[in-house]
C-alpha positions in Angstrom: 32.6 -64.4 17.2 32.1 -67.8 15.7 32.0 -68.1 11.9 31.4 -71.4 10.2 30.8 -72.5 6.6 28.3 -74.7 4.8 28.9 -75.8 1.2 26.0 -77.0 -1.0 27.3 -80.1 -2.9 24.4 -82.5 -3.1 22.9 -81.8 -6.6 22.8 -84.3 -9.4 24.3 -82.0 -11.9 21.8 -82.7 -14.6 23.0 -79.8 -16.8 26.4 -81.5 -16.8 25.3 -84.9 -18.1 26.8 -87.2 -19.3 29.9 -85.9 -17.3 28.0 -86.4 -14.0 26.4 -89.8 -14.8 29.0 -91.5 -12.6 30.4 -88.5 -10.7 29.3 -86.0 -8.2 29.5 -82.7 -10.1 31.7 -81.1 -7.4 34.2 -83.9 -7.8 35.0 -83.2 -11.4 38.7 -82.6 -11.7 39.9 -79.2 -13.0 43.1 -77.2 -13.3 46.7 -78.2 -13.6 46.6 -80.0 -10.3 43.5 -81.9 -11.3 41.9 -81.2 -8.0 38.1 -81.7 -7.7 36.1 -78.5 -7.9 35.0 -78.9 -4.3 38.7 -79.1 -3.2 39.2 -75.6 -4.5 36.3 -74.4 -2.4 37.5 -76.1 0.8 41.0 -74.8 0.3 39.6 -71.3 -0.3 37.6 -71.3 2.9 40.6 -72.6 4.8 42.9 -70.0 3.3 40.6 -67.3 4.8 40.4 -68.9 8.2 37.2 -70.8 8.0 38.1 -74.2 9.4 34.8 -75.6 10.6 32.9 -76.6 7.4 29.8 -78.7 6.8 29.4 -80.3 3.4 25.7 -80.7 2.5 25.7 -83.8 0.4 23.2 -86.0 -1.5 23.9 -87.5 -4.9 27.0 -89.7 -4.8 27.9 -88.4 -1.4 30.3 -91.4 -0.9 32.7 -89.9 -3.5 33.0 -86.7 -1.5 33.4 -88.4 1.9 36.1 -90.8 0.5 38.2 -87.9 -0.9 37.9 -85.4 2.0 37.4 -87.7 5.1 37.5 -85.5 8.2 39.3 -82.7 6.4 42.5 -83.0 8.4 44.8 -83.0 5.4 43.3 -79.7 4.2 43.7 -78.1 7.7 39.9 -78.0 8.4 37.4 -80.0 10.4 34.7 -81.4 8.1 31.2 -82.7 9.0 28.6 -84.0 6.6 24.9 -83.5 6.3 23.4 -85.9 3.8 20.0 -85.0 2.4 17.2 -87.5 2.8 14.9 -88.5 -0.1 12.2 -86.0 1.1 14.6 -83.0 0.9 14.2 -80.9 -2.2 16.2 -77.8 -2.8 19.0 -75.7 -1.2 16.9 -74.1 1.5 15.6 -77.5 2.7 19.1 -79.0 2.6 20.4 -76.1 4.8 17.5 -76.3 7.2 18.1 -80.1 7.6 21.8 -79.5 8.4 20.9 -76.9 11.0 18.1 -78.9 12.5 20.2 -82.1 12.8 23.0 -80.2 14.5 25.5 -81.0 11.7 26.1 -77.3 11.5 26.8 -76.3 15.1 26.5 -73.0 16.9 27.6 -69.9 15.0 27.3 -66.2 14.9 27.6 -66.1 11.1 27.4 -68.9 8.5 29.0 -68.6 5.1 26.9 -70.5 2.6 28.7 -71.4 -0.6 27.3 -73.0 -3.6 29.4 -76.0 -4.7 29.4 -75.4 -8.4 31.0 -72.0 -8.1 34.7 -71.6 -8.6 36.1 -68.3 -7.3 38.8 -66.3 -5.7 36.3 -64.7 -3.3 37.9 -62.9 -0.3 35.8 -64.7 2.3 37.5 -63.0 5.2 36.7 -59.5 3.8 33.1 -60.7 3.1 32.6 -61.8 6.7 34.1 -58.6 8.1 31.8 -56.5 5.9 28.8 -58.5 7.0 29.7 -57.8 10.7 30.5 -54.1 10.1 27.1 -53.6 8.4 25.2 -55.4 11.1 23.4 -57.3 8.4 21.0 -60.2 8.7 22.2 -61.4 5.3 25.0 -60.4 3.0 24.7 -61.4 -0.6 27.7 -61.7 -2.9 26.8 -59.9 -6.1 28.4 -58.9 -9.4 27.5 -55.6 -11.1 27.1 -56.7 -14.7 25.5 -59.7 -16.3 26.4 -61.0 -19.7 23.3 -62.5 -21.3 24.3 -66.0 -22.7 22.3 -65.5 -25.9 21.8 -62.8 -28.5 19.1 -60.2 -27.9 16.9 -58.7 -30.6 14.9 -55.5 -30.6 11.6 -55.8 -32.5 9.4 -53.0 -33.8 6.5 -53.3 -36.2 7.2 -57.0 -37.0 10.8 -56.2 -37.9 14.1 -56.8 -36.1 15.6 -53.3 -36.0 18.6 -54.1 -33.8 20.5 -57.2 -32.6 23.3 -57.6 -30.0 25.1 -60.8 -29.4 25.4 -61.7 -25.7 25.0 -58.1 -24.4 26.2 -57.1 -20.9 23.4 -55.6 -18.8 23.8 -53.4 -15.7 22.2 -55.8 -13.3 23.2 -56.9 -9.8 23.3 -60.7 -10.0 24.1 -63.2 -7.3 27.4 -65.1 -7.5 26.4 -68.1 -5.4 27.5 -67.2 -1.9 26.0 -65.4 1.1 26.5 -64.9 4.8 23.6 -65.4 7.2 23.5 -64.3 10.9 22.1 -66.6 13.5 19.0 -64.6 13.9 17.8 -65.6 10.4 17.6 -69.3 11.3 13.9 -69.2 12.5 13.0 -67.5 9.2 14.6 -70.4 7.3 12.7 -72.9 9.4 9.5 -71.1 8.8 10.1 -70.9 5.1 11.0 -74.5 4.7 8.2 -75.8 6.9 5.8 -74.0 4.6 7.2 -75.8 1.6 9.9 -73.3 0.5 12.8 -75.1 -1.3 15.3 -72.6 -2.6 17.6 -70.2 -0.7 17.5 -67.5 -3.3 13.9 -67.9 -4.4 12.3 -68.3 -1.0 14.6 -67.7 2.0 16.3 -64.4 0.9 13.0 -62.7 -0.2 11.4 -63.7 3.2 14.3 -62.1 5.1 13.8 -58.9 3.0 10.1 -58.9 3.5 10.5 -58.9 7.3 12.4 -55.6 7.0 15.8 -57.1 8.1 19.0 -55.7 6.6 20.3 -57.5 3.6 23.6 -56.0 2.4 25.4 -56.4 -0.9 29.0 -57.4 -1.3 30.4 -56.9 -4.8 32.7 -59.6 -6.2 35.2 -58.0 -8.5 37.7 -60.9 -8.9 37.6 -64.2 -10.7 34.6 -66.4 -10.5 33.0 -69.0 -12.7 29.8 -70.9 -12.5 30.6 -74.5 -13.5 27.0 -75.6 -13.8 27.1 -76.4 -17.5 29.3 -78.4 -19.9 30.0 -75.1 -21.8 31.3 -73.4 -18.7 33.3 -76.5 -17.7 35.0 -76.7 -21.1 36.0 -73.0 -20.8 38.2 -73.7 -17.8 41.8 -74.0 -18.9 44.9 -74.6 -16.7 46.3 -71.1 -17.2 43.1 -69.4 -16.2 42.9 -71.4 -13.0 46.6 -71.1 -12.2 46.6 -67.3 -12.7 43.6 -66.8 -10.4 43.7 -69.6 -7.9 47.4 -70.4 -7.8 47.6 -69.1 -4.2 45.7 -72.2 -3.0 48.3 -74.7 -2.1 
């Protein structure tokens, strides 16, 4: 069976301003080796045997293409799908890449968000997707830490307060696997104006009664979408969790 990967790396990174004023957010250097964030993702996919990767670019795409070229020095084959000015959102970006043939034929497509740093076992994820016979498999985490304090109010009084509590929620990590049979649904959703993969595409697959399976991520992962998250990344943390990527 043919498995390929698509990485969403076209956003402007507005939550990371001013760091992204002159840089693509996925090209920000991190860790002791000072690799761009996107390089960790490409190396992770290659480590797990995914060597045909399409990078879905947009904002400052030339920085990405200049660094990665055809992917040969990373042991992969890279193609690029650049968003046009009319494309808005992750679902439309993915649909454009499929429609234009920049993502070729596949049985399963791993879709990875370019602002997520992780040690995800992509090989195991794909194997689980196949064994479940799923249309989609979403990578989830079992607990969610609220980034702010939460107050309990009764009769105009705050009667309890918890700083950044952890809630028992299944939250998305920023990665999924889609089977070829879901492509017409993506086309239908985006043709109707749907923009976002998680907001519009995934619920549409569920609404049609197709199987959407969970895959729980238990290892290291970090959303690098804000300056606060970026500042928390220290060399030791990255080396301990991603040192296997050489």
